[in-house]
C-alpha positions, 0 to 999 in steps of 0.5 A: 500500500502506497501513502501519498507524500505531502508534495503530491497534494491532497486535492482541492480545499473543500468549501466547509473547511476553514480558510487560511493563508494556504488558500490564498492565490499564489503569485509568481514570486511565491512560485519562484521562492518555492522553486528556489527551496526545491533547488536548494534541497536538490543541491543538498542531496535531499531530492532526486533529480526526477523528484525535483523536476516533478515538484518544479512542474507542480510549483509552476502549475500551483494555484494557491500558496497552500499547494506550494507549501505542500511541495516544500513541507519536507525541506528546510526553508533557509535560515528560519529552520535553524532558529531556536524560536520558530514561528507557528506553522503557516505564519507568514510575516506581512511584507513592509509594503502591505503594512499600514502607513504610519500616521503623519507627524504633526507639523506643530510638534516638529515646530515645538521641538525646533523651538525647544532646541533653539532656546540655547542659541537664542538665549531662551527667546524661543521658549514661549513659542515652544510652549504654545506650539507644544500644547496646541500640537498635543491637543491636535494629536489627541484629536486626529491620531497623528504622530509626534507626541514625543516631539511636542512633549520634548519641545514643551519641556525645553520651552517651560525650562526656558520660561522658568529660567527667564521668570527666575532671572526676572524675579532675581532682578526685581529682588536685587533692585528692591533690596538696593533701594 
């Protein structure tokens, strides 16, 4: 009695079976990756030449990712096979191209950071604009889910440091003027 090997396929997926990434249509790049794995397996002596040719033909005829996964299921698939912590079976990381774009950075948050960093060369004169921009930026960020909260907060901190330094200096001048009279 002969048992089918995984690469010989198990037939089409039935409508009542749960769908997974394996039922996703295969792209040309997916087929090429599977053929690369097959050729590497042949080069390592894991496949005979006739078996390689059959699997490559099936890879180019494959319609879904699941069919390709069956063709290479009994072969190591590169550096992932040697990692101690393996991802769960069927896990495929999403390419960065398909990840959602990060939220745009709030312009006022960038302005708050720039004004906050310029307090040293401007002797603290950009402290008040940093505070104003920082507070308005953080309010807009909470309302619109934009990025840049850290930038706004940094600008706020530097701005408040400059404002408090100027306030302290003016208080010392007033106290010194009042005590000298």
